[in-house]
N, CA, C, O and CB atoms as a CASP TS submission, in Angstrom:
PFRMAT TS
TARGET T0000
AUTHOR 0000-0000-0000
METHOD Language model
MODEL 1
PARENT N/A
ATOM      1  N   MET     1       0.631  -1.325  -0.019  1.00  0.00           N
ATOM      2  CA  MET     1      -0.347  -0.156  -0.012  1.00  0.00           C
ATOM      3  C   MET     1       0.950   1.010  -0.153  1.00  0.00           C
ATOM      4  O   MET     1       0.868   1.710  -1.162  1.00  0.00           O
ATOM      5  CB  MET     1      -1.502  -0.047   1.616  1.00  0.00           C
ATOM      6  N   ASN     2       2.123   1.275   0.758  1.00  0.00           N
ATOM      7  CA  ASN     2       2.657   2.648   0.349  1.00  0.00           C
ATOM      8  C   ASN     2       3.309   3.013  -1.059  1.00  0.00           C
ATOM      9  O   ASN     2       3.584   4.118  -1.526  1.00  0.00           O
ATOM     10  CB  ASN     2       3.647   2.949   1.286  1.00  0.00           C
ATOM     11  N   ALA     3       3.488   1.577  -1.651  1.00  0.00           N
ATOM     12  CA  ALA     3       3.970   2.202  -3.000  1.00  0.00           C
ATOM     13  C   ALA     3       2.581   2.814  -3.909  1.00  0.00           C
ATOM     14  O   ALA     3       2.677   3.689  -4.770  1.00  0.00           O
ATOM     15  CB  ALA     3       4.845   0.878  -3.952  1.00  0.00           C
ATOM     16  N   ARG     4       1.486   2.237  -3.559  1.00  0.00           N
ATOM     17  CA  ARG     4      -0.002   2.970  -4.091  1.00  0.00           C
ATOM     18  C   ARG     4      -0.052   4.200  -3.394  1.00  0.00           C
ATOM     19  O   ARG     4      -0.749   4.942  -4.087  1.00  0.00           O
ATOM     20  CB  ARG     4      -1.499   2.103  -3.726  1.00  0.00           C
ATOM     21  N   ARG     5       0.288   4.736  -2.486  1.00  0.00           N
ATOM     22  CA  ARG     5       0.029   5.676  -1.846  1.00  0.00           C
ATOM     23  C   ARG     5       1.330   6.653  -2.538  1.00  0.00           C
ATOM     24  O   ARG     5       1.188   7.761  -3.056  1.00  0.00           O
ATOM     25  CB  ARG     5      -0.080   5.302  -0.247  1.00  0.00           C
ATOM     26  N   ALA     6       2.442   5.986  -2.396  1.00  0.00           N
ATOM     27  CA  ALA     6       3.671   7.045  -3.508  1.00  0.00           C
ATOM     28  C   ALA     6       2.879   7.125  -4.831  1.00  0.00           C
ATOM     29  O   ALA     6       2.777   8.341  -4.997  1.00  0.00           O
ATOM     30  CB  ALA     6       5.563   6.143  -3.971  1.00  0.00           C
ATOM     31  N   VAL     7       2.365   6.622  -5.691  1.00  0.00           N
ATOM     32  CA  VAL     7       1.666   6.641  -6.934  1.00  0.00           C
ATOM     33  C   VAL     7       0.748   7.868  -6.908  1.00  0.00           C
ATOM     34  O   VAL     7       1.026   8.910  -7.501  1.00  0.00           O
ATOM     35  CB  VAL     7       0.877   5.313  -7.166  1.00  0.00           C
ATOM     36  N   GLY     8      -0.527   7.652  -6.079  1.00  0.00           N
ATOM     37  CA  GLY     8      -1.099   8.743  -5.484  1.00  0.00           C
ATOM     38  C   GLY     8      -0.317  10.473  -5.480  1.00  0.00           C
ATOM     39  O   GLY     8      -0.333  11.436  -6.247  1.00  0.00           O
ATOM     40  N   ALA     9       0.262  10.175  -4.266  1.00  0.00           N
ATOM     41  CA  ALA     9       1.271  11.579  -4.517  1.00  0.00           C
ATOM     42  C   ALA     9       1.935  12.047  -5.356  1.00  0.00           C
ATOM     43  O   ALA     9       2.079  13.243  -5.609  1.00  0.00           O
ATOM     44  CB  ALA     9       2.102  11.727  -3.939  1.00  0.00           C
ATOM     45  N   ALA    10       2.526  10.908  -6.002  1.00  0.00           N
ATOM     46  CA  ALA    10       3.161  11.567  -7.287  1.00  0.00           C
ATOM     47  C   ALA    10       2.076  11.946  -8.367  1.00  0.00           C
ATOM     48  O   ALA    10       2.140  13.007  -8.987  1.00  0.00           O
ATOM     49  CB  ALA    10       4.241  10.524  -7.989  1.00  0.00           C
ATOM     50  N   LEU    11       1.182  11.116  -8.535  1.00  0.00           N
ATOM     51  CA  LEU    11       0.162  11.953  -9.303  1.00  0.00           C
ATOM     52  C   LEU    11      -0.147  13.492  -8.977  1.00  0.00           C
ATOM     53  O   LEU    11       0.170  14.317  -9.835  1.00  0.00           O
ATOM     54  CB  LEU    11      -1.099  11.263  -9.150  1.00  0.00           C
ATOM     55  N   LYS    12      -0.921  14.055  -7.440  1.00  0.00           N
ATOM     56  CA  LYS    12      -0.902  14.811  -6.978  1.00  0.00           C
ATOM     57  C   LYS    12       0.143  16.025  -7.606  1.00  0.00           C
ATOM     58  O   LYS    12      -0.126  17.061  -8.215  1.00  0.00           O
ATOM     59  CB  LYS    12      -0.852  14.295  -5.930  1.00  0.00           C
ATOM     60  N   GLY    13       1.308  15.498  -7.232  1.00  0.00           N
ATOM     61  CA  GLY    13       2.230  16.593  -7.246  1.00  0.00           C
ATOM     62  C   GLY    13       2.943  16.819  -8.745  1.00  0.00           C
ATOM     63  O   GLY    13       3.879  17.603  -8.902  1.00  0.00           O
ATOM     64  N   ARG    14       2.539  16.261  -9.495  1.00  0.00           N
ATOM     65  CA  ARG    14       2.514  16.000 -10.996  1.00  0.00           C
ATOM     66  C   ARG    14       4.023  16.193 -11.500  1.00  0.00           C
ATOM     67  O   ARG    14       4.452  17.041 -12.283  1.00  0.00           O
ATOM     68  CB  ARG    14       1.438  17.075 -11.801  1.00  0.00           C
ATOM     69  N   ASP    15       4.989  14.747 -10.556  1.00  0.00           N
ATOM     70  CA  ASP    15       6.414  14.489 -10.641  1.00  0.00           C
ATOM     71  C   ASP    15       6.255  13.294 -11.409  1.00  0.00           C
ATOM     72  O   ASP    15       5.735  12.263 -10.983  1.00  0.00           O
ATOM     73  CB  ASP    15       7.254  14.342  -9.257  1.00  0.00           C
ATOM     74  N   ASP    16       6.688  13.457 -12.481  1.00  0.00           N
ATOM     75  CA  ASP    16       6.781  11.947 -13.422  1.00  0.00           C
ATOM     76  C   ASP    16       7.896  10.917 -12.632  1.00  0.00           C
ATOM     77  O   ASP    16       7.583   9.803 -12.210  1.00  0.00           O
ATOM     78  CB  ASP    16       7.490  12.300 -15.309  1.00  0.00           C
ATOM     79  N   ALA    17       9.044  11.422 -12.537  1.00  0.00           N
ATOM     80  CA  ALA    17       9.993  10.760 -11.887  1.00  0.00           C
ATOM     81  C   ALA    17       9.402  10.087 -10.815  1.00  0.00           C
ATOM     82  O   ALA    17       9.313   8.869 -10.967  1.00  0.00           O
ATOM     83  CB  ALA    17      11.010  11.564 -11.498  1.00  0.00           C
ATOM     84  N   ALA    18       8.961  10.568  -9.740  1.00  0.00           N
ATOM     85  CA  ALA    18       8.731  10.023  -8.940  1.00  0.00           C
ATOM     86  C   ALA    18       7.241   8.841  -9.476  1.00  0.00           C
ATOM     87  O   ALA    18       7.315   7.643  -9.205  1.00  0.00           O
ATOM     88  CB  ALA    18       8.686  11.117  -7.880  1.00  0.00           C
ATOM     89  N   LEU    19       6.339   9.262 -10.022  1.00  0.00           N
ATOM     90  CA  LEU    19       5.405   8.338 -10.485  1.00  0.00           C
ATOM     91  C   LEU    19       5.443   7.196 -10.956  1.00  0.00           C
ATOM     92  O   LEU    19       4.690   6.252 -10.714  1.00  0.00           O
ATOM     93  CB  LEU    19       4.909   8.697 -11.136  1.00  0.00           C
ATOM     94  N   ALA    20       6.929   7.288 -12.115  1.00  0.00           N
ATOM     95  CA  ALA    20       7.587   5.802 -12.750  1.00  0.00           C
ATOM     96  C   ALA    20       7.914   5.283 -11.864  1.00  0.00           C
ATOM     97  O   ALA    20       7.415   4.170 -11.701  1.00  0.00           O
ATOM     98  CB  ALA    20       8.743   5.699 -13.673  1.00  0.00           C
ATOM     99  N   ALA    21       9.062   5.856 -10.657  1.00  0.00           N
ATOM    100  CA  ALA    21       9.540   5.186  -9.383  1.00  0.00           C
ATOM    101  C   ALA    21       8.332   4.012  -8.563  1.00  0.00           C
ATOM    102  O   ALA    21       8.342   2.844  -8.177  1.00  0.00           O
ATOM    103  CB  ALA    21       9.914   6.566  -8.303  1.00  0.00           C
ATOM    104  N   ALA    22       7.359   5.176  -8.607  1.00  0.00           N
ATOM    105  CA  ALA    22       6.097   4.178  -7.558  1.00  0.00           C
ATOM    106  C   ALA    22       5.560   3.309  -8.278  1.00  0.00           C
ATOM    107  O   ALA    22       5.421   2.193  -7.777  1.00  0.00           O
ATOM    108  CB  ALA    22       4.720   4.941  -6.900  1.00  0.00           C
ATOM    109  N   ARG    23       5.157   3.506  -9.473  1.00  0.00           N
ATOM    110  CA  ARG    23       4.440   2.150 -10.580  1.00  0.00           C
ATOM    111  C   ARG    23       5.885   1.015 -10.487  1.00  0.00           C
ATOM    112  O   ARG    23       5.614  -0.171 -10.297  1.00  0.00           O
ATOM    113  CB  ARG    23       4.056   2.888 -12.874  1.00  0.00           C
ATOM    114  N   THR    24       7.011   1.316 -10.591  1.00  0.00           N
ATOM    115  CA  THR    24       7.805   0.383 -10.778  1.00  0.00           C
ATOM    116  C   THR    24       7.579  -0.792  -9.268  1.00  0.00           C
ATOM    117  O   THR    24       7.585  -2.023  -9.236  1.00  0.00           O
ATOM    118  CB  THR    24       9.327   1.163 -11.034  1.00  0.00           C
ATOM    119  N   ARG    25       7.414   0.120  -8.273  1.00  0.00           N
ATOM    120  CA  ARG    25       7.323  -0.801  -7.016  1.00  0.00           C
ATOM    121  C   ARG    25       6.062  -1.542  -6.700  1.00  0.00           C
ATOM    122  O   ARG    25       5.974  -2.515  -5.951  1.00  0.00           O
ATOM    123  CB  ARG    25       7.581  -0.015  -5.836  1.00  0.00           C
ATOM    124  N   VAL    26       5.057  -0.935  -7.390  1.00  0.00           N
ATOM    125  CA  VAL    26       3.508  -1.454  -7.432  1.00  0.00           C
ATOM    126  C   VAL    26       3.586  -2.580  -8.266  1.00  0.00           C
ATOM    127  O   VAL    26       3.074  -3.631  -7.878  1.00  0.00           O
ATOM    128  CB  VAL    26       2.361  -0.384  -8.045  1.00  0.00           C
ATOM    129  N   ASN    27       4.175  -2.516  -9.404  1.00  0.00           N
ATOM    130  CA  ASN    27       4.520  -3.596 -10.312  1.00  0.00           C
ATOM    131  C   ASN    27       5.441  -4.740  -9.657  1.00  0.00           C
ATOM    132  O   ASN    27       5.166  -5.908  -9.932  1.00  0.00           O
ATOM    133  CB  ASN    27       5.235  -2.971 -11.532  1.00  0.00           C
ATOM    134  N   GLU    28       6.451  -4.480  -8.860  1.00  0.00           N
ATOM    135  CA  GLU    28       6.925  -5.203  -7.989  1.00  0.00           C
ATOM    136  C   GLU    28       6.300  -6.155  -6.714  1.00  0.00           C
ATOM    137  O   GLU    28       6.511  -7.296  -6.302  1.00  0.00           O
ATOM    138  CB  GLU    28       7.587  -4.428  -7.657  1.00  0.00           C
ATOM    139  N   ALA    29       5.563  -5.216  -6.398  1.00  0.00           N
ATOM    140  CA  ALA    29       4.935  -5.793  -5.211  1.00  0.00           C
ATOM    141  C   ALA    29       3.826  -6.662  -5.884  1.00  0.00           C
ATOM    142  O   ALA    29       3.832  -7.796  -5.404  1.00  0.00           O
ATOM    143  CB  ALA    29       4.350  -4.637  -4.117  1.00  0.00           C
ATOM    144  N   LYS    30       2.920  -6.491  -6.803  1.00  0.00           N
ATOM    145  CA  LYS    30       2.198  -7.513  -7.229  1.00  0.00           C
ATOM    146  C   LYS    30       2.890  -8.947  -7.792  1.00  0.00           C
ATOM    147  O   LYS    30       2.447 -10.073  -7.566  1.00  0.00           O
ATOM    148  CB  LYS    30       1.435  -6.908  -8.181  1.00  0.00           C
ATOM    149  N   ILE    31       3.984  -8.643  -8.515  1.00  0.00           N
ATOM    150  CA  ILE    31       4.688  -9.891  -9.055  1.00  0.00           C
ATOM    151  C   ILE    31       4.711 -10.452  -8.060  1.00  0.00           C
ATOM    152  O   ILE    31       4.152 -11.547  -7.996  1.00  0.00           O
ATOM    153  CB  ILE    31       5.975  -9.881  -9.686  1.00  0.00           C
ATOM    154  N   ALA    32       5.498  -9.795  -6.699  1.00  0.00           N
ATOM    155  CA  ALA    32       6.096 -10.450  -5.486  1.00  0.00           C
ATOM    156  C   ALA    32       4.625 -11.653  -4.706  1.00  0.00           C
ATOM    157  O   ALA    32       4.802 -12.754  -4.185  1.00  0.00           O
ATOM    158  CB  ALA    32       6.678  -8.862  -4.238  1.00  0.00           C
ATOM    159  N   LEU    33       3.122 -10.819  -4.928  1.00  0.00           N
ATOM    160  CA  LEU    33       2.386 -11.260  -4.295  1.00  0.00           C
ATOM    161  C   LEU    33       2.039 -12.309  -5.687  1.00  0.00           C
ATOM    162  O   LEU    33       0.916 -12.717  -5.393  1.00  0.00           O
ATOM    163  CB  LEU    33       1.411 -10.218  -3.543  1.00  0.00           C
ATOM    164  N   GLY    34       2.238 -12.662  -6.423  1.00  0.00           N
ATOM    165  CA  GLY    34       1.629 -13.881  -7.331  1.00  0.00           C
ATOM    166  C   GLY    34       0.442 -13.089  -8.334  1.00  0.00           C
ATOM    167  O   GLY    34      -0.030 -13.683  -9.304  1.00  0.00           O
ATOM    168  N   GLU    35       0.086 -11.881  -8.025  1.00  0.00           N
ATOM    169  CA  GLU    35      -0.882 -11.323  -9.140  1.00  0.00           C
ATOM    170  C   GLU    35      -0.213 -10.807 -10.654  1.00  0.00           C
ATOM    171  O   GLU    35      -0.818 -10.535 -11.690  1.00  0.00           O
ATOM    172  CB  GLU    35      -1.636  -9.996  -8.446  1.00  0.00           C
ATOM    173  N   ARG    36       0.787 -10.788 -10.463  1.00  0.00           N
ATOM    174  CA  ARG    36       1.552 -10.808 -12.071  1.00  0.00           C
ATOM    175  C   ARG    36       2.574 -11.694 -12.358  1.00  0.00           C
ATOM    176  O   ARG    36       3.215 -12.157 -11.415  1.00  0.00           O
ATOM    177  CB  ARG    36       2.261  -9.511 -12.445  1.00  0.00           C
ATOM    178  N   GLY    37       2.865 -12.042 -13.605  1.00  0.00           N
ATOM    179  CA  GLY    37       4.233 -12.328 -13.840  1.00  0.00           C
ATOM    180  C   GLY    37       3.187 -14.058 -14.193  1.00  0.00           C
ATOM    181  O   GLY    37       1.982 -14.301 -14.249  1.00  0.00           O
ATOM    182  N   PRO    38       4.367 -14.854 -14.346  1.00  0.00           N
ATOM    183  CA  PRO    38       3.860 -16.814 -14.746  1.00  0.00           C
ATOM    184  C   PRO    38       3.173 -16.750 -13.708  1.00  0.00           C
ATOM    185  O   PRO    38       3.203 -16.029 -12.710  1.00  0.00           O
ATOM    186  CB  PRO    38       5.114 -18.429 -14.732  1.00  0.00           C
ATOM    187  N   VAL    39       2.587 -17.529 -14.026  1.00  0.00           N
ATOM    188  CA  VAL    39       1.807 -18.466 -13.398  1.00  0.00           C
ATOM    189  C   VAL    39       2.186 -19.590 -12.069  1.00  0.00           C
ATOM    190  O   VAL    39       2.604 -20.649 -12.538  1.00  0.00           O
ATOM    191  CB  VAL    39       1.472 -19.133 -14.479  1.00  0.00           C
ATOM    192  N   TRP    40       2.153 -19.591 -11.099  1.00  0.00           N
ATOM    193  CA  TRP    40       2.902 -20.351 -10.167  1.00  0.00           C
ATOM    194  C   TRP    40       2.163 -21.321  -9.622  1.00  0.00           C
ATOM    195  O   TRP    40       2.819 -21.817  -8.706  1.00  0.00           O
ATOM    196  CB  TRP    40       3.442 -19.620  -9.183  1.00  0.00           C
ATOM    197  N   TRP    41       0.946 -21.921  -9.750  1.00  0.00           N
ATOM    198  CA  TRP    41      -0.059 -23.011  -9.720  1.00  0.00           C
ATOM    199  C   TRP    41       0.078 -23.890 -10.941  1.00  0.00           C
ATOM    200  O   TRP    41       0.378 -23.627 -12.105  1.00  0.00           O
ATOM    201  CB  TRP    41      -1.495 -22.441  -9.645  1.00  0.00           C
ATOM    202  N   SER    42      -0.239 -25.045 -10.307  1.00  0.00           N
ATOM    203  CA  SER    42      -0.535 -26.132 -11.624  1.00  0.00           C
ATOM    204  C   SER    42      -1.559 -26.846 -10.819  1.00  0.00           C
ATOM    205  O   SER    42      -1.113 -27.536  -9.902  1.00  0.00           O
ATOM    206  CB  SER    42       0.909 -27.288 -12.281  1.00  0.00           C
ATOM    207  N   ASP    43      -2.575 -26.820 -10.950  1.00  0.00           N
ATOM    208  CA  ASP    43      -3.612 -27.690 -10.680  1.00  0.00           C
ATOM    209  C   ASP    43      -4.843 -28.546 -11.761  1.00  0.00           C
ATOM    210  O   ASP    43      -5.986 -28.991 -11.652  1.00  0.00           O
ATOM    211  CB  ASP    43      -4.217 -26.873  -9.836  1.00  0.00           C
ATOM    212  N   SER    44      -3.807 -28.434 -12.782  1.00  0.00           N
ATOM    213  CA  SER    44      -4.451 -29.061 -14.069  1.00  0.00           C
ATOM    214  C   SER    44      -5.887 -29.109 -14.658  1.00  0.00           C
ATOM    215  O   SER    44      -6.418 -29.864 -15.471  1.00  0.00           O
ATOM    216  CB  SER    44      -4.219 -30.248 -13.975  1.00  0.00           C
ATOM    217  N   THR    45      -6.413 -27.815 -13.815  1.00  0.00           N
ATOM    218  CA  THR    45      -7.832 -27.599 -14.675  1.00  0.00           C
ATOM    219  C   THR    45      -7.959 -26.684 -15.659  1.00  0.00           C
ATOM    220  O   THR    45      -7.033 -25.916 -15.922  1.00  0.00           O
ATOM    221  CB  THR    45      -8.903 -27.220 -13.891  1.00  0.00           C
ATOM    222  N   PRO    46      -9.374 -26.662 -16.456  1.00  0.00           N
ATOM    223  CA  PRO    46      -8.917 -25.762 -17.249  1.00  0.00           C
ATOM    224  C   PRO    46      -9.123 -24.411 -16.851  1.00  0.00           C
ATOM    225  O   PRO    46      -9.714 -24.118 -15.812  1.00  0.00           O
ATOM    226  CB  PRO    46      -9.379 -25.969 -18.383  1.00  0.00           C
ATOM    227  N   ASP    47      -8.604 -23.500 -17.726  1.00  0.00           N
ATOM    228  CA  ASP    47      -8.590 -21.835 -17.335  1.00  0.00           C
ATOM    229  C   ASP    47     -10.252 -21.587 -18.132  1.00  0.00           C
ATOM    230  O   ASP    47     -10.487 -21.832 -19.315  1.00  0.00           O
ATOM    231  CB  ASP    47      -6.852 -20.651 -18.297  1.00  0.00           C
ATOM    232  N   GLN    48     -11.257 -21.043 -17.113  1.00  0.00           N
ATOM    233  CA  GLN    48     -12.403 -20.588 -17.624  1.00  0.00           C
ATOM    234  C   GLN    48     -12.455 -19.100 -17.104  1.00  0.00           C
ATOM    235  O   GLN    48     -13.395 -18.689 -16.426  1.00  0.00           O
ATOM    236  CB  GLN    48     -13.606 -21.496 -17.217  1.00  0.00           C
ATOM    237  N   SER    49     -11.611 -18.492 -17.391  1.00  0.00           N
ATOM    238  CA  SER    49     -11.460 -17.031 -16.577  1.00  0.00           C
ATOM    239  C   SER    49     -11.936 -16.481 -18.049  1.00  0.00           C
ATOM    240  O   SER    49     -11.785 -17.046 -19.132  1.00  0.00           O
ATOM    241  CB  SER    49      -9.602 -16.402 -15.772  1.00  0.00           C
ATOM    242  N   ARG    50     -12.534 -15.259 -17.788  1.00  0.00           N
ATOM    243  CA  ARG    50     -12.494 -14.176 -18.981  1.00  0.00           C
ATOM    244  C   ARG    50     -13.489 -14.738 -19.980  1.00  0.00           C
ATOM    245  O   ARG    50     -13.324 -14.442 -21.163  1.00  0.00           O
ATOM    246  CB  ARG    50     -10.912 -13.971 -19.733  1.00  0.00           C
ATOM    247  N   ARG    51     -14.614 -15.604 -19.593  1.00  0.00           N
ATOM    248  CA  ARG    51     -15.801 -16.504 -19.771  1.00  0.00           C
ATOM    249  C   ARG    51     -16.893 -16.378 -18.914  1.00  0.00           C
ATOM    250  O   ARG    51     -16.814 -16.303 -17.688  1.00  0.00           O
ATOM    251  CB  ARG    51     -15.447 -17.789 -19.676  1.00  0.00           C
ATOM    252  N   MET    52     -17.794 -16.358 -19.500  1.00  0.00           N
ATOM    253  CA  MET    52     -19.528 -16.159 -18.982  1.00  0.00           C
ATOM    254  C   MET    52     -19.565 -17.407 -18.362  1.00  0.00           C
ATOM    255  O   MET    52     -19.411 -18.494 -18.918  1.00  0.00           O
ATOM    256  CB  MET    52     -20.940 -15.987 -20.288  1.00  0.00           C
ATOM    257  N   ALA    53     -19.849 -17.124 -16.785  1.00  0.00           N
ATOM    258  CA  ALA    53     -20.562 -18.105 -15.986  1.00  0.00           C
ATOM    259  C   ALA    53     -21.160 -19.293 -16.417  1.00  0.00           C
ATOM    260  O   ALA    53     -20.876 -20.439 -16.068  1.00  0.00           O
ATOM    261  CB  ALA    53     -21.443 -17.562 -15.452  1.00  0.00           C
ATOM    262  N   ARG    54     -22.186 -18.841 -17.368  1.00  0.00           N
ATOM    263  CA  ARG    54     -23.095 -19.928 -17.888  1.00  0.00           C
ATOM    264  C   ARG    54     -22.588 -20.529 -19.326  1.00  0.00           C
ATOM    265  O   ARG    54     -23.185 -21.233 -20.141  1.00  0.00           O
ATOM    266  CB  ARG    54     -24.614 -19.305 -18.045  1.00  0.00           C
ATOM    267  N   ASN    55     -21.324 -20.013 -19.329  1.00  0.00           N
ATOM    268  CA  ASN    55     -20.421 -20.926 -20.916  1.00  0.00           C
ATOM    269  C   ASN    55     -19.112 -22.019 -20.025  1.00  0.00           C
ATOM    270  O   ASN    55     -18.093 -22.477 -20.542  1.00  0.00           O
ATOM    271  CB  ASN    55     -19.130 -19.174 -22.421  1.00  0.00           C
ATOM    272  N   THR    56     -19.594 -22.203 -18.549  1.00  0.00           N
ATOM    273  CA  THR    56     -18.228 -22.761 -18.434  1.00  0.00           C
ATOM    274  C   THR    56     -18.866 -23.620 -17.135  1.00  0.00           C
ATOM    275  O   THR    56     -19.980 -23.411 -16.655  1.00  0.00           O
ATOM    276  CB  THR    56     -16.742 -21.536 -18.179  1.00  0.00           C
ATOM    277  N   SER    57     -17.921 -24.618 -16.686  1.00  0.00           N
ATOM    278  CA  SER    57     -18.606 -25.840 -15.586  1.00  0.00           C
ATOM    279  C   SER    57     -19.267 -25.351 -14.534  1.00  0.00           C
ATOM    280  O   SER    57     -19.616 -26.068 -13.597  1.00  0.00           O
ATOM    281  CB  SER    57     -17.575 -26.796 -14.865  1.00  0.00           C
ATOM    282  N   TYR    58     -19.483 -24.157 -14.593  1.00  0.00           N
ATOM    283  CA  TYR    58     -19.969 -23.563 -13.339  1.00  0.00           C
ATOM    284  C   TYR    58     -21.686 -22.988 -13.640  1.00  0.00           C
ATOM    285  O   TYR    58     -22.395 -22.315 -12.892  1.00  0.00           O
ATOM    286  CB  TYR    58     -18.792 -22.195 -12.895  1.00  0.00           C
ATOM    287  N   ALA    59     -21.994 -23.547 -15.022  1.00  0.00           N
ATOM    288  CA  ALA    59     -23.551 -23.049 -15.488  1.00  0.00           C
ATOM    289  C   ALA    59     -24.516 -23.501 -14.604  1.00  0.00           C
ATOM    290  O   ALA    59     -25.539 -22.818 -14.629  1.00  0.00           O
ATOM    291  CB  ALA    59     -24.047 -23.585 -16.920  1.00  0.00           C
ATOM    292  N   ASP    60     -24.520 -24.207 -14.019  1.00  0.00           N
ATOM    293  CA  ASP    60     -25.693 -24.877 -12.836  1.00  0.00           C
ATOM    294  C   ASP    60     -25.524 -24.499 -11.918  1.00  0.00           C
ATOM    295  O   ASP    60     -26.443 -24.695 -11.123  1.00  0.00           O
ATOM    296  CB  ASP    60     -25.832 -26.205 -12.467  1.00  0.00           C
ATOM    297  N   TRP    61     -24.350 -23.760 -11.412  1.00  0.00           N
ATOM    298  CA  TRP    61     -24.219 -22.864  -9.963  1.00  0.00           C
ATOM    299  C   TRP    61     -24.663 -21.519 -10.096  1.00  0.00           C
ATOM    300  O   TRP    61     -25.355 -20.928  -9.266  1.00  0.00           O
ATOM    301  CB  TRP    61     -22.700 -22.717  -9.403  1.00  0.00           C
ATOM    302  N   TYR    62     -24.197 -21.010 -11.282  1.00  0.00           N
ATOM    303  CA  TYR    62     -24.804 -19.716 -11.719  1.00  0.00           C
ATOM    304  C   TYR    62     -26.799 -19.580 -12.120  1.00  0.00           C
ATOM    305  O   TYR    62     -27.604 -18.685 -11.862  1.00  0.00           O
ATOM    306  CB  TYR    62     -23.802 -19.421 -13.206  1.00  0.00           C
ATOM    307  N   GLU    63     -26.921 -20.613 -12.665  1.00  0.00           N
ATOM    308  CA  GLU    63     -28.271 -20.694 -12.815  1.00  0.00           C
ATOM    309  C   GLU    63     -29.105 -20.714 -11.398  1.00  0.00           C
ATOM    310  O   GLU    63     -30.151 -20.065 -11.402  1.00  0.00           O
ATOM    311  CB  GLU    63     -28.519 -21.917 -13.644  1.00  0.00           C
ATOM    312  N   ALA    64     -28.772 -21.339 -10.287  1.00  0.00           N
ATOM    313  CA  ALA    64     -28.981 -21.439  -9.315  1.00  0.00           C
ATOM    314  C   ALA    64     -28.935 -20.633  -8.842  1.00  0.00           C
ATOM    315  O   ALA    64     -29.968 -20.643  -8.174  1.00  0.00           O
ATOM    316  CB  ALA    64     -28.641 -22.014  -8.923  1.00  0.00           C
ATOM    317  N   LEU    65     -28.283 -19.524  -8.576  1.00  0.00           N
ATOM    318  CA  LEU    65     -28.100 -18.281  -7.924  1.00  0.00           C
ATOM    319  C   LEU    65     -29.172 -17.131  -8.441  1.00  0.00           C
ATOM    320  O   LEU    65     -29.380 -16.036  -7.919  1.00  0.00           O
ATOM    321  CB  LEU    65     -26.603 -17.846  -8.173  1.00  0.00           C
ATOM    322  N   GLY    66     -29.719 -17.629  -9.479  1.00  0.00           N
ATOM    323  CA  GLY    66     -30.800 -16.336 -10.276  1.00  0.00           C
ATOM    324  C   GLY    66     -31.888 -16.893  -9.493  1.00  0.00           C
ATOM    325  O   GLY    66     -32.349 -16.056  -8.716  1.00  0.00           O
ATOM    326  N   ARG    67     -32.481 -18.089  -9.438  1.00  0.00           N
ATOM    327  CA  ARG    67     -33.655 -18.485  -8.664  1.00  0.00           C
ATOM    328  C   ARG    67     -33.633 -18.371  -7.224  1.00  0.00           C
ATOM    329  O   ARG    67     -34.754 -18.291  -6.722  1.00  0.00           O
ATOM    330  CB  ARG    67     -33.949 -19.766  -8.930  1.00  0.00           C
ATOM    331  N   THR    68     -32.680 -18.344  -6.448  1.00  0.00           N
ATOM    332  CA  THR    68     -32.618 -17.876  -4.974  1.00  0.00           C
ATOM    333  C   THR    68     -32.522 -16.683  -4.640  1.00  0.00           C
ATOM    334  O   THR    68     -33.208 -16.177  -3.751  1.00  0.00           O
ATOM    335  CB  THR    68     -31.701 -18.324  -4.334  1.00  0.00           C
ATOM    336  N   ALA    69     -31.522 -15.989  -5.416  1.00  0.00           N
ATOM    337  CA  ALA    69     -31.083 -14.281  -5.674  1.00  0.00           C
ATOM    338  C   ALA    69     -32.640 -13.053  -5.760  1.00  0.00           C
ATOM    339  O   ALA    69     -32.465 -11.847  -5.935  1.00  0.00           O
ATOM    340  CB  ALA    69     -30.092 -14.232  -7.637  1.00  0.00           C
TER
END
């Protein structure tokens, strides 16, 4: 969060050099947390991201939500 706050401060201060440094720190933190970079898990399941739930193996679960919600 310190890096994210630094991005905000750099934007407010219109400091391009500080902004670039802060964004680099944010990127490094995201990579360290596993949010960016190469996939670090291997569970052998198909990737269903970027698909509508009704078009995946979650279709039954998704349909049931509409009846109870």
